[in-house]
C-alpha positions in Angstrom: 0.0 0.0 0.0 1.4 3.4 -1.0 2.4 5.7 1.9 1.1 9.2 2.3 2.7 11.9 0.2 5.3 13.9 2.1 5.6 17.6 2.0 8.5 18.8 -0.2 11.5 19.6 1.9 13.9 21.1 -0.8 14.3 24.7 -1.8 12.0 26.3 -4.3 12.4 29.9 -5.6 15.3 30.3 -3.1 13.1 29.4 0.0 12.8 26.2 1.9 9.5 24.3 2.4 9.4 25.6 6.0 9.9 29.2 4.9 7.1 28.8 2.3 4.8 27.3 4.9 5.5 30.1 7.3 4.8 32.6 4.6 1.4 31.0 3.8 0.5 31.0 7.5 1.4 34.7 7.8 -0.7 35.5 4.8 -3.7 33.7 6.3 -3.3 35.5 9.6 -2.9 38.9 7.9 -6.1 38.2 6.0 -7.8 37.1 9.2 -6.8 40.3 11.0 -8.6 42.3 8.3 -11.7 40.1 8.0 -12.1 39.1 11.7 -10.9 42.5 13.0 -12.9 44.7 10.7 -15.6 43.5 8.3 -17.4 41.1 8.2 -16.1 39.7 11.5 -15.1 36.2 12.5 -18.7 34.7 12.6 -19.5 35.9 9.0 -16.2 34.9 7.4 -15.9 31.7 5.4 -12.9 29.6 4.6 -13.3 30.5 0.9 -13.4 34.3 1.7 -10.4 34.1 4.0 -8.4 32.1 1.4 -9.3 34.6 -1.3 -8.3 37.6 0.9 -5.0 35.8 1.5 -4.4 35.1 -2.2 -4.3 31.4 -1.5 -6.4 28.3 -2.1 -8.8 26.5 0.3 -6.6 23.5 -0.2 -3.7 25.5 1.2 -5.9 26.7 4.1 -6.5 23.1 5.2 -2.8 22.4 5.0 -2.3 25.1 7.7 -5.5 25.0 9.8 -8.4 22.7 10.6 -11.0 25.3 11.1 -11.5 29.1 11.2 -11.5 28.8 14.9 -7.9 27.7 14.8 -7.1 30.8 12.8 -8.8 33.0 15.4 -7.0 31.2 18.2 -3.6 31.8 16.5 -4.5 35.4 15.8 -5.6 36.1 19.4 -2.3 34.8 20.7 -0.3 36.8 18.1 -2.1 40.1 19.0 -1.4 39.4 22.7 2.3 38.6 21.9 2.6 42.0 20.2 1.2 43.8 23.1 3.3 41.9 25.6 6.5 42.6 23.6 5.6 46.3 23.7 5.0 46.3 27.4 8.2 44.5 28.1 10.1 47.0 25.9 8.5 49.9 27.8 9.5 48.3 31.1 13.1 47.7 29.9 13.5 51.3 28.8 12.2 52.6 32.2 14.4 50.4 34.4 16.0 52.5 37.2 13.3 55.1 37.1 10.8 55.7 40.0 7.7 53.6 40.1 5.3 56.2 38.6 7.6 56.7 35.6 8.0 52.9 35.2 4.3 52.4 35.3 3.7 55.2 32.8 6.2 53.8 30.4 4.7 50.4 30.5 1.1 51.5 29.9 2.1 54.1 27.3 3.8 51.3 25.3 1.0 48.8 25.8 -1.8 51.3 25.0 0.0 52.6 21.9 0.4 49.0 20.6 -3.2 47.9 21.4 -5.0 51.0 20.2 -2.7 51.7 17.2 -4.7 49.2 15.2 -8.5 49.0 16.1 -8.6 45.5 14.5 -6.4 44.2 17.3 -8.8 45.5 20.0 -11.7 43.8 18.2 -9.9 40.5 18.0 -8.9 40.6 21.7 -12.0 42.1 23.3 -14.9 41.3 21.0 -14.4 38.5 18.4 -12.9 36.0 20.9 -15.8 36.3 23.3 -18.4 33.4 23.3 -16.9 31.4 20.4 -16.3 28.2 22.2 -15.2 26.8 25.6 -11.7 26.2 24.1 -11.2 29.8 23.1 -12.7 31.0 26.5 -10.1 28.9 28.2 -7.4 30.4 26.0 -8.6 34.0 26.6 -8.6 33.5 30.4 -5.2 31.8 30.3 -3.8 34.8 28.4 -5.4 37.2 30.8 -3.8 35.2 33.7 -0.4 35.9 32.0 -1.1 39.6 32.2 -2.0 39.2 35.9 1.3 37.5 36.4 3.0 40.5 34.7 1.3 43.0 37.0 2.1 40.8 40.1 5.8 40.6 39.0 6.0 44.4 38.6 4.3 44.8 42.0 6.8 42.4 43.6 9.7 44.4 42.2 8.2 47.6 43.6 7.7 46.0 47.1 11.3 44.8 47.0 12.5 48.4 46.4 10.2 49.8 49.2 7.9 51.5 46.6 4.7 49.6 47.3 2.9 48.0 50.2 3.8 44.3 50.7 0.7 42.0 50.1 -0.7 39.4 47.7 -1.7 41.4 44.6 -3.3 38.6 42.5 -6.9 39.6 43.1 -6.2 43.3 42.8 -4.2 42.7 39.6 -7.1 40.6 38.1 -9.5 43.4 38.8 -7.1 46.0 37.4 -6.6 44.1 34.2 -10.4 44.1 33.7 -10.3 47.9 34.1 -7.5 48.2 31.6 -9.3 46.2 29.0 -12.6 47.9 29.5 -11.2 51.4 29.4 -9.1 50.9 26.3 -11.9 49.2 24.4 -14.4 51.9 25.3 -11.8 54.6 24.4 -11.1 53.0 21.0 -14.9 52.8 20.3 -15.2 56.5 20.9 -17.2 56.2 24.2 -14.6 57.9 26.3 -13.9 61.6 25.7 -10.2 61.8 26.4 -6.8 61.6 24.8 -4.8 58.4 25.0 -2.3 60.2 27.3 -5.2 61.0 29.6 -6.3 57.3 29.5 -2.8 56.2 30.4 -2.6 58.7 33.2 -5.8 57.4 34.7 -4.6 53.8 34.5 -1.3 54.7 36.2 -3.3 56.6 38.9 -5.4 53.5 39.5 -2.4 51.2 39.7 -0.5 53.5 42.1 -3.6 53.6 44.3 -3.6 49.8 44.5 0.2 49.6 45.2 0.2 52.5 47.6 -3.1 52.4 49.7 -4.1 55.3 51.9 -2.2 55.5 55.1 0.8 53.6 53.7 4.2 55.4 53.4 7.0 54.0 51.2 10.2 53.0 53.0 13.2 55.1 52.4 15.0 53.8 49.4 18.7 52.8 49.8 21.2 55.4 48.4 22.5 54.4 45.0 26.0 52.8 45.1 
């Protein structure tokens, strides 16, 4: 009995099979960002429409994905990766600065990345909601990763005497909900403010969590 056909592994047009596959996947995700994140949205997009927008065939679609839900799952993770990379870059640039300046740098970088393309907000905050139990689990897992990010930043602030020592997990979870809701509403035009004002409000809320009323920061050690 003949075996299954294997994918070609040599070079074609100067690119390997793996490079061509990565390019096809990128084109499908780019097309999905447009169709899912703008019009007609995930629920009204077909495999044929997505393939046409990507300039590829439906046969090539099924070589990369099983379902459109798989595409949405991959795109949701990619959008979150972009935002996380931006936040980490903002944090790295602000290392050594006082807590308010560090927090401002993180949220300015994150907000600029998320709101810079309204399609990303729709993928993260709208299209992913209510699709399936699997995607809800992924959404919550990714949000938990953002909670870990806030908790790590809080732990660093506590270590430097800049924040009150306590377990921040519940507070961070509530704060992430505020971040998501405010940025979504601002992007939708429901909040009359500039992005800088939105960032200032988020920083104010975070500092209020880290430095509750009645708490005074410890004296920081003198720099070496």
